[in-house]
Every structure is written in structure tokens, then in C-alpha cells.
N, CA, C and O of each residue as an XYZ file, in Angstrom:
360
protein
N      14.362     -4.264      0.664
C      13.923     -4.943      0.820
C      12.234     -4.329      1.785
O      12.397     -3.110      1.730
N      11.250     -4.489      2.332
C      10.441     -4.273      3.196
C      10.545     -4.539      4.099
O      10.977     -5.671      4.320
N      10.185     -3.584      5.284
C      10.405     -3.955      6.550
C       8.910     -3.012      7.573
O       8.121     -2.129      7.236
N       9.041     -3.481      8.366
C       7.719     -2.399      9.406
C       8.387     -1.639     10.325
O       8.325     -2.255     11.389
N       9.124     -0.401     10.495
C       9.405      0.195     11.388
C       8.363      1.157     11.530
O       7.748      1.679     10.600
N       8.147      1.429     13.161
C       6.877      2.850     13.702
C       8.197      3.611     13.368
O       8.026      4.397     12.437
N       9.094      3.601     13.721
C       9.950      5.345     13.989
C      10.529      6.016     12.902
O      11.086      7.108     13.008
N      10.343      5.036     11.282
C      11.222      5.179     10.641
C      10.765      6.917      9.956
O       9.622      7.371     10.010
N      11.809      7.553      9.429
C      11.726      8.873      8.733
C      10.788      8.940      7.605
O      10.668      7.850      7.045
N      10.060      9.927      7.083
C       9.234      9.972      5.972
C       9.925     10.661      4.766
O      10.161     11.856      4.585
N      10.121      9.849      4.184
C      11.222     10.475      2.866
C      10.663      9.821      1.768
O      10.206      8.684      1.884
N      10.658     10.352      0.853
C       9.893     10.146     -0.722
C      10.836      9.642     -1.232
O      12.025      9.946     -1.134
N       9.914      8.147     -2.301
C      10.802      7.113     -2.487
C      10.231      7.651     -4.138
O       9.100      8.115     -4.283
N      11.169      7.501     -5.247
C      11.092      7.743     -6.487
C       9.781      7.093     -7.033
O       9.393      6.133     -6.367
N       9.043      7.425     -8.091
C       7.926      6.977     -8.293
C       7.858      5.870     -9.017
O       6.937      5.055     -8.970
N       9.311      5.782    -10.044
C       9.590      4.259    -10.324
C       9.884      3.212     -9.679
O       9.722      2.081    -10.138
N      10.393      3.489     -8.429
C      10.965      2.467     -7.533
C       9.159      2.074     -6.212
O       8.918      0.938     -5.805
N       8.374      3.159     -5.904
C       7.326      2.711     -5.924
C       5.921      1.637     -6.636
O       5.129      0.816     -6.174
N       6.236      2.280     -8.087
C       5.492      1.792     -9.121
C       6.404      0.113     -8.680
O       5.725     -0.740     -8.109
N       7.445     -0.106     -8.903
C       7.821     -1.668     -9.031
C       7.696     -2.624     -7.450
O       8.089     -3.778     -7.281
N       7.246     -2.015     -6.762
C       6.789     -2.492     -5.340
C       5.411     -3.219     -5.603
O       5.059     -4.121     -4.843
N       4.575     -2.805     -6.749
C       2.829     -3.613     -6.875
C       3.229     -4.691     -7.918
O       2.379     -5.500     -8.289
N       4.488     -4.728     -8.401
C       5.318     -6.576     -8.762
C       5.666     -7.549     -7.613
O       6.134     -8.683     -7.714
N       5.373     -6.935     -6.619
C       6.617     -7.749     -5.804
C       5.194     -8.308     -4.596
O       4.453     -7.561     -3.956
N       5.196     -9.701     -4.613
C       4.471    -10.308     -3.618
C       4.516     -9.990     -2.238
O       3.544     -9.947     -1.484
N       6.055     -9.703     -1.864
C       5.972     -9.204     -0.684
C       5.116     -7.590     -0.018
O       4.827     -7.175      1.105
N       5.013     -7.244     -0.966
C       4.334     -6.020     -0.266
C       3.017     -6.136     -0.206
O       2.472     -5.480      0.682
N       2.177     -6.947     -1.072
C       0.919     -7.684     -0.588
C       1.152     -8.163      0.504
O       0.368     -7.869      1.407
N       2.264     -9.034      0.798
C       2.313    -10.015      1.993
C       2.293     -9.102      3.463
O       1.903     -9.427      4.585
N       2.793     -8.021      3.029
C       3.151     -6.632      4.057
C       1.575     -6.165      4.635
O       1.170     -6.229      5.795
N       1.035     -5.804      3.732
C      -0.095     -4.905      3.834
C      -1.214     -5.799      4.478
O      -2.004     -5.430      5.348
N      -1.117     -7.459      3.701
C      -2.857     -7.880      4.293
C      -2.614     -9.369      4.078
O      -3.416    -10.140      3.551
N      -1.177     -9.737      4.642
C      -0.872    -10.686      5.174
C      -1.244    -12.352      4.463
O      -0.374    -12.671      3.652
N      -2.317    -13.378      4.629
C      -2.520    -14.150      3.553
C      -4.003    -14.017      3.178
O      -4.561    -15.094      2.971
N      -4.953    -12.613      3.014
C      -5.749    -12.231      2.577
C      -5.433    -12.394      1.339
O      -4.453    -12.052      0.678
N      -7.072    -13.369      0.931
C      -6.909    -13.699     -0.418
C      -8.215    -13.002     -1.368
O      -8.555    -13.323     -2.506
N      -8.742    -12.048     -0.556
C      -9.714    -11.441     -0.954
C     -10.052    -10.411     -2.123
O      -9.010    -10.115     -2.707
N     -11.042     -9.840     -2.594
C     -10.925     -9.136     -3.819
C     -10.353     -7.732     -3.159
O     -10.714     -7.391     -2.033
N      -9.520     -7.019     -3.873
C      -8.544     -6.098     -3.341
C      -7.846     -5.219     -4.847
O      -7.570     -5.618     -5.979
N      -7.785     -4.337     -4.401
C      -6.671     -2.936     -5.303
C      -5.915     -2.268     -4.851
O      -6.065     -1.584     -3.838
N      -4.643     -2.380     -5.758
C      -3.696     -1.828     -4.719
C      -2.758     -0.826     -5.927
O      -1.979     -1.321     -6.743
N      -2.999      0.367     -5.823
C      -2.251      1.609     -6.598
C      -1.406      2.276     -6.199
O      -0.640      1.721     -5.412
N      -1.190      3.471     -6.472
C      -0.698      4.645     -6.373
C      -1.368      5.997     -6.341
O      -2.222      6.313     -7.170
N      -1.041      6.634     -5.556
C      -1.949      7.998     -5.578
C      -1.265      9.530     -5.026
O      -0.058      9.496     -4.784
N      -1.760     10.436     -4.886
C      -1.076     11.298     -3.996
C      -1.770     11.314     -2.908
O      -2.975     11.063     -2.898
N      -0.862     11.708     -1.529
C      -1.299     11.671     -0.486
C      -1.622     13.584     -0.382
O      -0.753     14.455     -0.424
N      -3.114     13.784     -0.243
C      -3.629     15.221     -0.527
C      -2.959     16.092      0.646
O      -2.674     17.284      0.537
N      -2.745     15.252      1.850
C      -1.860     16.034      2.993
C      -0.865     16.467      2.833
O      -0.700     17.665      3.064
N       0.067     15.760      2.430
C       1.561     15.835      1.850
C       1.890     16.030      0.538
O       3.043     16.363      0.262
N       1.219     15.905     -0.161
C       1.271     16.201     -1.577
C       2.838     14.929     -2.024
O       3.633     15.376     -2.851
N       3.081     13.724     -1.539
C       3.625     13.043     -2.029
C       2.854     12.126     -2.684
O       1.681     12.359     -2.976
N       3.514     10.919     -2.985
C       2.944      9.219     -3.689
C       2.804      8.586     -2.607
O       3.646      8.780     -1.730
N       2.164      8.043     -2.467
C       1.570      6.524     -1.374
C       0.930      5.652     -1.920
O       0.567      6.157     -2.983
N       0.530      4.571     -1.857
C      -0.422      2.996     -2.377
C      -1.963      3.871     -1.433
O      -2.224      4.484     -0.398
N      -2.467      3.462     -2.439
C      -4.200      3.445     -2.185
C      -4.306      2.352     -2.557
O      -4.105      1.894     -3.682
N      -4.760      1.664     -1.262
C      -5.470     -0.247     -1.118
C      -7.064     -0.059     -0.675
O      -7.607      0.345      0.353
N      -7.375     -0.376     -1.498
C      -8.924     -0.640     -1.943
C      -9.406     -2.383     -1.647
O      -9.072     -3.284     -2.416
N     -10.384     -2.642     -0.170
C     -10.080     -3.641      0.377
C     -11.803     -3.551      0.548
O     -12.367     -2.459      0.605
N     -12.745     -5.203      0.639
C     -13.714     -4.958      1.115
C     -13.806     -4.519      2.331
O     -14.569     -3.580      2.560
N     -13.195     -4.994      3.165
C     -13.240     -4.675      4.852
C     -11.978     -4.344      5.232
O     -11.002     -5.028      4.925
N     -11.922     -3.354      5.870
C     -10.169     -2.564      6.096
C      -9.742     -3.178      7.111
O      -8.596     -2.868      7.433
N     -10.484     -4.289      8.022
C     -10.111     -5.045      9.213
C      -8.661     -5.821      8.642
O      -7.583     -6.014      9.203
N      -9.072     -6.105      7.513
C      -7.839     -7.442      7.158
C      -6.830     -6.717      6.878
O      -5.861     -7.447      6.666
N      -6.449     -5.044      6.715
C      -5.187     -4.485      6.192
C      -4.571     -4.730      7.254
O      -5.219     -4.423      8.255
N      -3.182     -5.333      7.519
C      -2.094     -5.043      8.330
C      -1.321     -4.022      8.609
O      -0.892     -3.859      9.752
N      -1.032     -3.184      7.593
C      -0.162     -1.812      7.972
C      -0.641     -0.897      6.961
O      -1.047     -1.049      5.809
N      -0.456      0.217      7.815
C      -0.887      1.436      7.216
C      -0.024      2.404      6.502
O      -0.398      3.443      5.959
N       1.339      1.867      6.582
C       2.516      2.593      5.962
C       3.321      1.345      6.057
O       3.126      0.556      6.983
N       4.389      1.092      4.965
C       5.616      0.455      4.686
C       6.582      1.184      4.639
O       6.655      2.352      4.258
N       7.847      0.071      5.279
C       9.096      0.940      4.987
C      10.088      0.452      4.306
O      10.829     -0.438      4.724
N      10.179      1.037      3.140
C      11.213      0.300      1.877
C      12.578      1.272      2.022
O      12.457      2.476      1.795
N      13.740      0.774      2.364
C      14.984      1.088      1.876
C      15.404      2.553      2.634
O      16.300      3.374      2.439
N      14.162      2.432      3.706
C      14.742      3.953      4.702
C      13.438      4.787      4.070
O      13.411      6.012      4.194
N      12.817      4.380      3.678
C      11.529      5.140      2.991
C      10.565      4.932      3.394
O      10.315      3.751      3.151
N       9.383      5.619      4.181
C       8.438      5.231      4.640
C       7.146      5.656      3.680
O       7.001      6.786      3.214
N       6.386      4.726      3.504
C       5.519      5.000      2.098
C       4.036      4.777      2.946
O       4.001      3.732      3.595
N       2.724      5.704      3.015
C       1.983      6.309      3.517
C       0.711      4.882      2.643
O       0.755      4.585      1.450
N       0.042      4.463      3.354
C      -1.021      3.229      2.786
C      -2.649      4.362      3.326
O      -2.932      4.831      4.428
N      -3.330      4.441      2.088
C      -4.685      4.722      2.278
C      -5.317      3.876      2.259
O      -5.538      3.704      1.061
N      -5.819      3.145      2.799
C      -6.944      2.275      3.136
C      -8.583      2.750      2.658
O      -9.243      3.598      3.259
N      -9.017      2.026      1.506
C     -10.582      2.622      1.066
C     -11.382      1.151      1.337
O     -11.337      0.220      0.533
N     -11.974      1.123      2.363
C     -12.936      0.068      2.428
C     -14.124     -0.078      1.364
O     -14.344      0.878      0.620
N     -14.927     -1.287      1.263
C     -15.745     -1.885      0.298
C     -15.640     -1.805     -0.898
O     -16.496     -1.317     -1.636
N     -14.608     -2.259     -1.235
C     -14.546     -2.232     -2.725
C     -14.854     -3.844     -3.012
O     -14.572     -4.886     -2.419
N     -15.687     -3.457     -4.410
C     -16.010     -5.115     -4.709
C     -15.530     -4.924     -6.355
O     -15.746     -3.972     -7.106
N     -14.854     -6.106     -6.591
C     -14.169     -6.251     -7.841
C     -15.242     -5.548     -9.251
O     -16.447     -5.606     -9.005
N     -14.892     -4.985    -10.502
C     -15.801     -5.544    -11.295
C     -16.014     -6.308    -11.734
O     -15.405     -7.373    -11.837
N     -17.126     -5.910    -12.192
C     -17.631     -7.767    -13.213
C     -17.936     -7.714    -14.517
O     -18.495     -6.720    -14.982
N     -17.725     -8.396    -14.999
C     -17.757     -8.249    -16.931
C     -19.459     -7.792    -16.724
O     -20.209     -7.997    -15.770
N     -19.731     -7.010    -18.196
C     -20.708     -7.085    -18.457
C     -20.987     -6.312    -19.310
O     -22.136     -6.265    -19.749
């Protein structure tokens, strides 16, 4: 279950569980609300903590609602990169 708690402890979620969140529409709703524009969500390693986190690429970072998610008591950082343009076939 996803929730937004500002004071949650930072714990590492197993990577398999983190990957499973990529398949859940609720993950995207928590991060982006009703945004339907181009974006890419993946998993990377936070260079400052060496822990897995989400990497969210969007055209405009103003559409991002949250910079972290709390899942089953685990806080997952979301690194946001603006300027994303979807690949064009070619």
C-alpha cells in the first residue's frame, strides 16, 4: 500500500519489490496525479546513500507531486530529471 508520510523512516525496500511498483498504476498516480504526458520511470541507485530509488524523467518537473513514496513503511526517494522527450522512431 502506498502512502505519503513525511516523517517515515528511511529503510531499503528489496529491489524485487521496488521493481513490482513499476507495474502498479497507483505508483504513477502518487507521483504524477492525472498527468498523461511523456515520462519514464525506472530504478537507479541514489549516489548519496547507495540505496535503490526511482528515477523519474518528465518534460517539466512541475508536474511531479512527490519526491518520495512510502511503501509498507519504507521511504523510496524519487530523483526527478526534467527535459524528457520520448524517443522517436527512426
